[in-house]
N, C-alpha and C positions, 0 to 999 in steps of 0.2 A: 428613812432608809439611807444607806451609806454607799450609793451607787457612784459617788464621785471619787472613790479611793483611787490613788494613782499607782501605788506599789503593785507590782505584778502586771502592770499595764503594758510592759514591753512586748510580751507575746501577743497581747491584745492588739496593740498598735501595728505590729508586724502583720497580723492576720488581716486587719482592716486594709492595710496598704496592699496586701496581696490581692484582695478582692477587687480593688480598684484598677489593678493592672492586668491580672491574669486573664480575666474574662475577655479583654480585648486582644490577647495574644493567641487565642485559639485559632487553629487553621480553619479556613472556610471549607464548607462541605456542601455539595450539590444534593440537598435533601430531596428536591423535586424529582431528580433522576432516580434516587433510591426508591421513592414512593411509587414511581411509574413501574419500576422493575418488580416491586412486590405485588402490585395490582395485576401485572401481567402474569405473575406466577399463579394468582388465584384464578384468573381466567383460564389458564392451562389446566388447572385442577378441575374446574367445572367441565371443561371439554372432555377431560379424561373420565370423569364420572359418567358423563353422558355416553361416551363411546363404549364404556364397559358396563352398561346396564345389563343386568341378567335377563336373558331372553330364552328361557327354557322351553323346549318342545317335548311333548310326549308325557306330560304329567296331568293328572286329573285336577281340574280347577278346585274341586272340593277337598283334595287330599292335603295331608300334613305338609308335604314338601312345597306345594303351590302356595299354601297359606304362609309358610316361612318366607318364600320368595316375595310375596306381596308385602309382608312385614318389613323385609329388607328394603324394598323399593320405597315404602312409606317413610321409613327412618331416614333414608337418603334424602328424599324430598323435603322432609321436615327440617333437616340440618341445613340444607341449601337456603331454605326460607328463613331460618333462624339467624344465620350469619350476618345479614345486613342489620338486623335488630340489635344483635350483640355489639356490632361496630357503632351503631347509633348510641347505644348506652354509654359508650366511652366518650361521647361528645363533650360532656362537662369537663372531664379530665383533659381532653385535647385543648379545649378552650382555655382552661386554666394554664396549661403549659404555654399556649400561644401568648396569653396575656403577660406571662412572666418570662418570656423567652430571653430577655436580656439579663436574667438573674440566675444564680445557682440556687436551686430549690431543694431544700433538705426536708424530708418527711420525718416528723418527730413521732416515733412509733413506740407503743408500749402498753402494758396493761393499765387499766383504769387505776387512777390514784398513784401512778408512778412518778408524778411530778412534771408532766410534759408542759402544761401551761405555765407553771412556776418557772421552769427553766427558760421558756421563751420570753416571758416578761422580764426576767433578770437580764438576759442578754440584750433585750431592747433597752433596758436602763443603762447598760454598759455602753452600748453604741451611742446613745444620747449623750452620755457623759463625755464621750470622745468627740462630740460635735457632729455626729452623723445623723441624717434624717431617719426617722422611724415612722412607719405607716402601718397601722393595724387594718385588717380587713376580715370580712367573712365571705364564704362562698355559699350563695343562695341559688339553688336550681341552676348551677353551673356558671353563674355570673359572680364576678369578683366585685364586692361592694365595700367601700370604705367604712371603717368602724372606729369609734372614738377610742377604744382600748382602755386599759390593757385587756389582754385575753382573760376570759372568765376562767378562773382556776377551779377545777373540779366540776365544771359545768358541761363539758363536752359530752359526758355520758348521757345527759338528759336531753340532748338536742340532736337533730339530724344535720346540723350545719357544721361545716368545717370552719375553723378560724386560723388566722395566720398573721404574720408580721413581716414586713419588709424592713431589713436592717441595712442602712446605707443605700447605695444604688445597685448593689449586686447580690445581696443575700436575702433569701426568703425562707422562713421557717413555717411549715404547715403543720398545725396542731390538729391531730385527728382524734376521733372517738377511739376508745380503747381497743386493744387487740381482742380481749375477751369481753366484748361489749355485752351488756345485759339486753340490748335491743338488737334484733336481727338487722334492722335498717342501718344502725351505726356500723356494725361489722361489715356489711356490704358496702357502705359508703367508703370506709377505709380502703378496702380492697380495690374499689373502682378508681380511686384517686392515686393509688400507689404508682401507676404508670407515669404520672407527670413529674415524679421526683427524680432528681439527679443523684441523690445519695440518701442514706437512711441513718438516723440516730435512734438506736434501740435503747430505750430507757428501762431500767429495772431497779427497783428500790433496794437499798442495802439491808432492809429488814428481811427480805427474802430474795436475794440477788440471783440473777442468772436462771430464771425459770426456763430451762432449755426447750420445753415443749412449745414456747412461743416462736422458736426458730422455724417450726413447721409452717407458721403463718408467713414467715419471711423467706421461705425457700425460693419463691419465684424471684424475689429481688436478688438473692444470692446467685441464682442460676443466670440472671441477666448480667452479672458482673458489676452491679452497682456497688459502690463502696459503702460499707456498713460499719458504723462505730458504736460499740456498746458503751453506755454510760450508766454507772452505778450511782443513783441519786440518793439524797438524804444520807450522805455518808458522814453522819454525826452520831453522837451518843451522849448519854448523861454520865457525868462523873461527880463524885462528892467533893465539895470544897468548903472551906471554913469562911463564912461571911459574918463579920461582926460577932464572932464568938459562937456562931451556930453552924452546924454541918448542914449544908443544903446541896441539892442536886442541881448541877449546872450543865447545860447543853454545850458540848465541845465538838470540835472536829475529831473524827476518828484518827487514832494514831497512825502514822505512816506504815508501820508494820501490819496493822490490822487491815488497812486499805490494800496493801500489797497482797496479803493473803486472800482477800476477797476477789481482787482482780485476777489473781492466778487461778483461783478456783473457778471463776466464771469462764475464763479462757479455756481451761482444761475441759470442763464439762461441755462447753459450747463446741469445742473441736471434736469431742467424742460424738456429740449429737450430729454434727455435720457429716462426719464420717459414716455414721449409721444411715444418714439420708443420702449417701452417695454424692455428697457435695464437697468440693475442695475446701479443706479446713483453713487454707491461707486466705480465703475471702474475708474472714473475720478479722477486724483490726483489734489491736490490743485494747482492752477495756480501760476506761478512765473513771475515777471516782470524784464526785463533786458534792458540795453541800451549798445549796442556794441560801439556806437559812443562815449559815455561818458567814457566807460571803457578805450578806447584808447586815450582819450583826454590828451595831454601832460601837461595841467595845472591843472589837477585834484589832483595830488599829491599822497601820499601814500595810501589814502583810496579809490582810484578810483574803484577797483574791487568790494569792498563791497558796496559802494554807488551806483554803477551801477547795483546791484542786483546779482552779480555773486557768492558771498558767499552763498546766499540763493539757487542759481541754483545748485551749487556743492553739497549742502546738499540734495536737491531734487534728483539729479542724483545718489547720494550715496544710497538713499532709493530705487531707481529704479533698481539697479543692481541685487539684489536677485531674484525678480520675473522675470526679464529678463533672468537670468541664468536658472531658472526653465523652462521657455518656450524653451530656446535654447537646453536643454538636450534632448527634444523629437521633435525637429524641423523637421527632415526629415519625421517622422511619422505624425506630425501635418500638414505638407504641403499636404501629401497624404490624410489625413483625411478630410481636407478642400476641396480638389478636389472631394472627394466622396460625401461630403455634397452639395457643391455649384454647381458642374457640373452634377454629376450623379443623386443624389436624387432630387435636385432642378430642373434639366432638366425633370425628370419624373413628378414632381409637376406642372411645367409650361407648358409642352408640351403634356403629355399623360393624366394626370388626368382630365384636362378640357374637352378633347375629350370624355373621358369615361362619364363624367357628362352630356355632351350634348347628348350622345347616350342614357344614362339612361332616360333623360327627353323625348327623342323621343319615346323610348319604352313604357314609361308610357302613352304617348298620344295615341299610337297605341292600347295599352291594353284597355284604356278607350273607344275607338271608336269601339271595336269589335262587340258589340251588334248592334250598328247602321249599321255597315258594313254587318252584317249577314242579317239584314232586307233588306238592299239594294240589296244584292246578291239574296235573295229569290224573290224579286220583279222582278229583271232582268230575272231570270230563268223562272219565271211564264209567263212573257210577251213573252219570246222566244218560249215556248213550248205549253202553254195552247191554243193559237189560232189554233193550228194544230189538236186539238181533234175532231172537227166535221168532218173534212175530213178523219181522220183515222177511225172514226166510220163508215162513209159511205163506206170506202174501205174494212173494215174487219168484222164489226159487223154482217152485213147481212149474210155473209158466216159462221158466227160463229167461225171465226179464231181469238179468243181473244189472244192466245199466240203470234201470229204475231203482233197484235196491241201492246201488252205489250212490245215486243222486239223493235218495232219501236219507242215507247215513250222513252225507255232507250237510244236508239241511238240519239234521238233528245236532250235529257238531256246531254248526253256525249259530243255532239257537241257544245252545248251552254255554257257548264260550263267553258272552258278555257277563253273565252272572258269576261264572267261575272266576273270571279275571277280577271282577269287583270284590270277590271274597278273598282272593289270595294275593292280589297285587292292587289294592285299593288306591294307592298313590299315583298310579300310572294310567295314562290314556293310550292303550296299546291297540294296534290293528295288525295282527299277524298276517304275513304274506299269504295270499291266495287261500282263504279259509274254505273255498268251495272245491279245492282240488280233489280228484278222485281218491277214494279210500281203497278200493280193490286193486290188486295187482293185475297185470295183463293176463296172466295165466292163473286160473283157479280150478279146483276140482269140479267134476261133473255135478250138475244140480241133482243128479240121481243119488249121489253119495252125500246125504244130508249131514252126517257127522263130520266128514272130512271138510265139507264146504263150510260148516259152522266154525270149525277150528281155524280154517284159512281166513275166514272173515274176522274172527277174534284177533288173530295175529296181525292182519292188515290194519284193523281199527286201532290196535295198541300202537303199532308203528306210526300211524297217522297222528294219534293223540300226542305221542312223544315228540313228533316233528313240530306240531303246533306249539307245544309247551317249550321246547328248546328255542323255537323262533321267538316266543314271547320273552323268554329270559334274555336272549341276545338283544332284542330291542330295548328292554328295560336297562340292561347294562350300558347300552349305547347312550341313552338319554341321561343316565346318571353320570357317565364319564364326560358327556358334553357339558353338563352343568358344572361339574367339578372343574373342568378346564376354564370355563367362564369365570368361576369364583376365584381360581388361582390367578388368572390374568388381572382381575380387579384388585386383589390383594397386592400383587406385584406392582401394579400401577400406583396404588396409594403409597407403597414403600418407596417407589421411585420418586414420587412427588415430595415425600418427606426428605429424602436425600437432596433433592433439587433445592428445597427451601433452605436446608442447612448450607449447601454450597453457595446459595445466593447471599445468605447472611454473612458468610465468610468473605465473599467478594466485596460486599459493602462494608465490611469491618464493623458489623453490628453483633452484639452478643445475643445469641438466641437462647430460648428457654429449653 
């Protein structure tokens, strides 16, 4: 290999010098105070959720509404229990960040076979050629372990281990399993360790450059304000050349105009994708094209680094360090903040709020049906009690015992009411006021006038039935509106907590997701 080439090393040496000085120049930050403020926010959220527990009254325990309320409560409790486990799952990433806290950590991110390990190994060779220490490592179960190196090229897809290399005293490249990993474990591993990076190198092969769907996987990092540099790798091609009188195909660097076209195309399509994802297009840095193979080629001569694009790469990395250091200064708090956004608040957004919305729609439906239910209840009660009037008249009217008749009617209504309520308003546990109230008015026709008395009793019974049903409707409306108010207060409280966390992140000068 030709890692000792000197030409093109000016940008390389400038970049190494920057790493040695810039990291020490970053302003001190009270991260412990930031962490305390964020944990206090979570405590307030938990208090808020407890204060605004849904405590409905007047619903049947077996009804649809009560079952939905129980489901909402169970989802809320499950989320609260899940949050600590999700935070614990980030422990390996937090430990890696702590272990490498004196370095700028760049995550090398890209589709499998995009040349991630090859790039890391070549940069390690270049740092070594400049007299800088190079240390390879692997991450096993969250622990950073020294490794003989170099990184296994093409091997990260078949292992659940991350591998990396420390370049000099200040720069770390973390080579991850591919974006579209064939194993679920590798894809999850990449996402879990993304938090510990201060910046991201997005690698995409020149054979199929700028697969913009990959940006969906990087949306979290862009939302967090991490610097992201797209690299078009394998920027070389075969050309025909005459060698000893024979025409042979020779691998060469892509021509500058071809590289410029690819870089412009990647930038344009990436900006369009970011806009479609409602992300600021300016977060994406200008793409750079490189060819590790041509930079290593022994016949390229003194200009190999520059012609292979590495002079431009070092300049781009040089510009990347300042924003990476800015992110690194608050990284422990940023990791916690992103957990609070992506696990805590997003968990509420995805698990709790849809249930509240479904419940709200169900309550609106019940509210709209109350008048129809009242009419159905009145019809059922009438059909249960009215047929008994003739027999009651025969039994009591001749003896002039109208109070006994009145009491018997109240008993019949009281007996018929539970079944009628269960059939017409099954989601409610209603107890209308004074179901034993008298049915007959104070003045009724003489018991001798059977027809007039029967008509008066029918009218009084109809009035009493309507009173009972109107009262049931009123109570049902009250319990619906009471629950709606509780649900609205809960949703407003969650929205207020989301705003509070956003304000907190702004006060702490941390990019929120």
